[in-house]
BALOBA-1460 file (C-alpha; in Angstrom, 3 decimals):
// residues 142
<rec num="1" residu="m" x="0.171" y="0.098" z="0.215"/>
<rec num="2" residu="t" x="3.104" y="2.093" z="0.829"/>
<rec num="3" residu="s" x="4.070" y="2.515" z="-3.069"/>
<rec num="4" residu="d" x="0.541" y="3.497" z="-3.698"/>
<rec num="5" residu="f" x="0.864" y="6.547" z="-1.840"/>
<rec num="6" residu="e" x="4.046" y="7.513" z="-3.123"/>
<rec num="7" residu="a" x="2.730" y="7.239" z="-6.435"/>
<rec num="8" residu="q" x="-0.295" y="9.645" z="-5.270"/>
<rec num="9" residu="l" x="1.868" y="11.939" z="-4.264"/>
<rec num="10" residu="r" x="4.111" y="11.902" z="-7.129"/>
<rec num="11" residu="s" x="0.818" y="12.142" z="-9.444"/>
<rec num="12" residu="v" x="0.489" y="15.275" z="-8.170"/>
<rec num="13" residu="s" x="3.716" y="16.319" z="-8.173"/>
<rec num="14" residu="l" x="4.626" y="15.820" z="-3.947"/>
<rec num="15" residu="r" x="7.448" y="14.812" z="-2.810"/>
<rec num="16" residu="v" x="7.325" y="11.385" z="-0.611"/>
<rec num="17" residu="t" x="7.687" y="12.361" z="2.924"/>
<rec num="18" residu="r" x="7.185" y="9.698" z="6.053"/>
<rec num="19" residu="p" x="4.766" y="12.256" z="7.512"/>
<rec num="20" residu="r" x="2.914" y="12.266" z="4.287"/>
<rec num="21" residu="v" x="3.162" y="8.666" z="3.553"/>
<rec num="22" residu="a" x="1.938" y="8.020" z="7.763"/>
<rec num="23" residu="v" x="-1.414" y="10.364" z="7.368"/>
<rec num="24" residu="l" x="-2.247" y="8.424" z="4.052"/>
<rec num="25" residu="t" x="-1.906" y="5.015" z="5.794"/>
<rec num="26" residu="a" x="-3.315" y="6.532" z="8.615"/>
<rec num="27" residu="l" x="-6.527" y="7.833" z="6.901"/>
<rec num="28" residu="h" x="-6.834" y="4.984" z="4.680"/>
<rec num="29" residu="e" x="-7.162" y="2.517" z="7.558"/>
<rec num="30" residu="h" x="-8.791" y="4.833" z="9.962"/>
<rec num="31" residu="p" x="-11.701" y="7.009" z="7.887"/>
<rec num="32" residu="h" x="-13.652" y="9.886" z="9.405"/>
<rec num="33" residu="v" x="-10.890" y="10.734" z="12.311"/>
<rec num="34" residu="d" x="-10.391" y="14.278" z="13.292"/>
<rec num="35" residu="t" x="-6.799" y="15.851" z="13.302"/>
<rec num="36" residu="d" x="-6.148" y="15.067" z="17.056"/>
<rec num="37" residu="t" x="-6.906" y="11.410" z="15.824"/>
<rec num="38" residu="v" x="-4.719" y="11.551" z="12.828"/>
<rec num="39" residu="i" x="-1.519" y="13.058" z="14.916"/>
<rec num="40" residu="s" x="-1.521" y="10.530" z="17.662"/>
<rec num="41" residu="l" x="-2.148" y="7.707" z="14.601"/>
<rec num="42" residu="v" x="0.909" y="9.137" z="13.308"/>
<rec num="43" residu="r" x="2.674" y="9.404" z="15.802"/>
<rec num="44" residu="t" x="2.490" y="6.004" z="16.330"/>
<rec num="45" residu="e" x="4.809" y="5.165" z="13.478"/>
<rec num="46" residu="l" x="6.425" y="8.318" z="13.604"/>
<rec num="47" residu="p" x="6.646" y="9.466" z="17.894"/>
<rec num="48" residu="a" x="9.116" y="12.640" z="16.848"/>
<rec num="49" residu="v" x="6.164" y="14.220" z="14.283"/>
<rec num="50" residu="s" x="4.867" y="17.542" z="15.297"/>
<rec num="51" residu="h" x="1.242" y="18.857" z="15.462"/>
<rec num="52" residu="q" x="2.304" y="21.606" z="13.137"/>
<rec num="53" residu="a" x="3.987" y="18.929" z="10.807"/>
<rec num="54" residu="v" x="0.647" y="16.982" z="10.779"/>
<rec num="55" residu="y" x="-1.376" y="20.189" z="10.120"/>
<rec num="56" residu="d" x="0.889" y="20.620" z="7.262"/>
<rec num="57" residu="v" x="0.210" y="17.824" z="5.710"/>
<rec num="58" residu="l" x="-3.197" y="17.544" z="6.303"/>
<rec num="59" residu="r" x="-3.205" y="20.968" z="4.408"/>
<rec num="60" residu="v" x="-1.189" y="20.047" z="1.443"/>
<rec num="61" residu="l" x="-2.971" y="16.504" z="1.195"/>
<rec num="62" residu="t" x="-6.489" y="18.165" z="0.655"/>
<rec num="63" residu="e" x="-5.349" y="21.218" z="-1.400"/>
<rec num="64" residu="t" x="-3.899" y="18.713" z="-3.731"/>
<rec num="65" residu="r" x="-7.651" y="16.444" z="-3.103"/>
<rec num="66" residu="l" x="-5.800" y="13.436" z="-2.346"/>
<rec num="67" residu="i" x="-7.561" y="13.121" z="0.803"/>
<rec num="68" residu="r" x="-11.028" y="14.720" z="1.381"/>
<rec num="69" residu="r" x="-12.289" y="17.228" z="4.285"/>
<rec num="70" residu="i" x="-15.834" y="17.148" z="6.408"/>
<rec num="71" residu="q" x="-17.151" y="18.866" z="8.577"/>
<rec num="72" residu="p" x="-20.744" y="17.793" z="9.655"/>
<rec num="73" residu="m" x="-22.172" y="20.941" z="11.410"/>
<rec num="74" residu="g" x="-20.831" y="21.088" z="14.823"/>
<rec num="75" residu="a" x="-18.335" y="18.911" z="14.901"/>
<rec num="76" residu="n" x="-14.707" y="18.955" z="14.065"/>
<rec num="77" residu="a" x="-13.095" y="18.317" z="11.000"/>
<rec num="78" residu="r" x="-12.484" y="14.634" z="9.480"/>
<rec num="79" residu="y" x="-10.421" y="13.422" z="6.723"/>
<rec num="80" residu="e" x="-10.763" y="10.561" z="4.362"/>
<rec num="81" residu="t" x="-9.070" y="9.045" z="1.970"/>
<rec num="82" residu="r" x="-11.928" y="8.395" z="-0.315"/>
<rec num="83" residu="v" x="-12.215" y="10.879" z="-3.234"/>
<rec num="84" residu="g" x="-13.565" y="11.636" z="-6.635"/>
<rec num="85" residu="d" x="-16.938" y="10.048" z="-6.234"/>
<rec num="86" residu="n" x="-18.648" y="12.644" z="-4.753"/>
<rec num="87" residu="h" x="-20.297" y="10.060" z="-2.000"/>
<rec num="88" residu="h" x="-22.114" y="11.264" z="1.183"/>
<rec num="89" residu="h" x="-22.527" y="10.706" z="4.650"/>
<rec num="90" residu="v" x="-24.613" y="10.066" z="7.521"/>
<rec num="91" residu="v" x="-24.178" y="10.928" z="10.485"/>
<rec num="92" residu="c" x="-24.978" y="9.839" z="14.508"/>
<rec num="93" residu="r" x="-26.724" y="12.679" z="16.125"/>
<rec num="94" residu="s" x="-25.540" y="10.938" z="19.502"/>
<rec num="95" residu="c" x="-22.237" y="9.496" z="19.076"/>
<rec num="96" residu="g" x="-20.905" y="11.174" z="16.013"/>
<rec num="97" residu="a" x="-20.161" y="8.263" z="14.138"/>
<rec num="98" residu="i" x="-20.013" y="8.792" z="10.245"/>
<rec num="99" residu="a" x="-20.562" y="6.668" z="7.502"/>
<rec num="100" residu="d" x="-20.183" y="6.613" z="3.525"/>
<rec num="101" residu="v" x="-23.254" y="6.715" z="1.100"/>
<rec num="102" residu="a" x="-22.946" y="6.144" z="-2.281"/>
<rec num="103" residu="c" x="-24.562" y="9.063" z="-4.611"/>
<rec num="104" residu="a" x="-28.273" y="10.015" z="-3.989"/>
<rec num="105" residu="v" x="-28.346" y="9.688" z="-8.017"/>
<rec num="106" residu="g" x="-26.205" y="8.675" z="-10.909"/>
<rec num="107" residu="h" x="-23.011" y="10.288" z="-11.310"/>
<rec num="108" residu="a" x="-21.119" y="13.459" z="-9.942"/>
<rec num="109" residu="p" x="-22.994" y="15.895" z="-9.174"/>
<rec num="110" residu="c" x="-25.320" y="13.424" z="-7.565"/>
<rec num="111" residu="l" x="-28.120" y="16.100" z="-7.851"/>
<rec num="112" residu="t" x="-29.874" y="18.368" z="-9.511"/>
<rec num="113" residu="a" x="-30.304" y="21.920" z="-8.264"/>
<rec num="114" residu="a" x="-33.465" y="23.682" z="-8.693"/>
<rec num="115" residu="d" x="-32.019" y="26.919" z="-9.475"/>
<rec num="116" residu="d" x="-28.002" y="26.722" z="-9.810"/>
<rec num="117" residu="h" x="-27.890" y="30.566" z="-10.865"/>
<rec num="118" residu="g" x="-25.881" y="29.947" z="-13.385"/>
<rec num="119" residu="f" x="-23.100" y="27.884" z="-11.709"/>
<rec num="120" residu="v" x="-21.699" y="25.157" z="-13.499"/>
<rec num="121" residu="v" x="-22.372" y="22.784" z="-10.355"/>
<rec num="122" residu="d" x="-19.791" y="19.454" z="-10.001"/>
<rec num="123" residu="e" x="-20.232" y="18.332" z="-7.243"/>
<rec num="124" residu="a" x="-22.895" y="17.836" z="-4.506"/>
<rec num="125" residu="e" x="-22.390" y="17.391" z="-0.568"/>
<rec num="126" residu="v" x="-25.240" y="15.688" z="1.229"/>
<rec num="127" residu="v" x="-25.235" y="14.693" z="5.123"/>
<rec num="128" residu="y" x="-28.065" y="12.088" z="6.168"/>
<rec num="129" residu="w" x="-28.606" y="12.637" z="10.145"/>
<rec num="130" residu="g" x="-29.711" y="10.266" z="12.241"/>
<rec num="131" residu="m" x="-29.106" y="7.909" z="14.660"/>
<rec num="132" residu="c" x="-26.801" y="4.830" z="14.418"/>
<rec num="133" residu="p" x="-28.173" y="1.017" z="14.948"/>
<rec num="134" residu="r" x="-25.959" y="1.124" z="18.466"/>
<rec num="135" residu="c" x="-27.249" y="4.486" z="19.659"/>
<rec num="136" residu="t" x="-30.905" y="3.312" z="18.812"/>
<rec num="137" residu="a" x="-30.323" y="0.065" z="20.517"/>
<rec num="138" residu="e" x="-29.414" y="1.647" z="23.714"/>
<rec num="139" residu="r" x="-32.302" y="3.963" z="23.538"/>
<rec num="140" residu="t" x="-34.815" y="1.172" z="23.295"/>
<rec num="141" residu="s" x="-33.151" y="-0.598" z="25.579"/>
<rec num="142" residu="q" x="-33.655" y="2.091" z="28.324"/>
């Protein structure tokens, strides 16, 4: 998998560095995690990596669209490596769990705006809100 990440970095003209590969690995193995979690995961492989280095890597990987940054209302930003397919998310109102949801209809942008105001729309972002199975079970058992 490391060679895939190296190829991805090179494809957007980024140098291959240990922190960049470590961040991509962490996000591939743990999608939808926040920055503090990414830092903790990266530090298991690179104990001396600084907070700022991870922040910088997240920024550049987001700018080059190798990762996606999502921020559901009321939550910290989360990151994932699944990009380019315009998928959506479902978020638990109780515990904050996030899961991927396939495009609502068809190909990107997946939805058609009632009035696009002249914009050329190439992406739609949808967040479904509800209760995850675990929280639903806990609530009904009380």
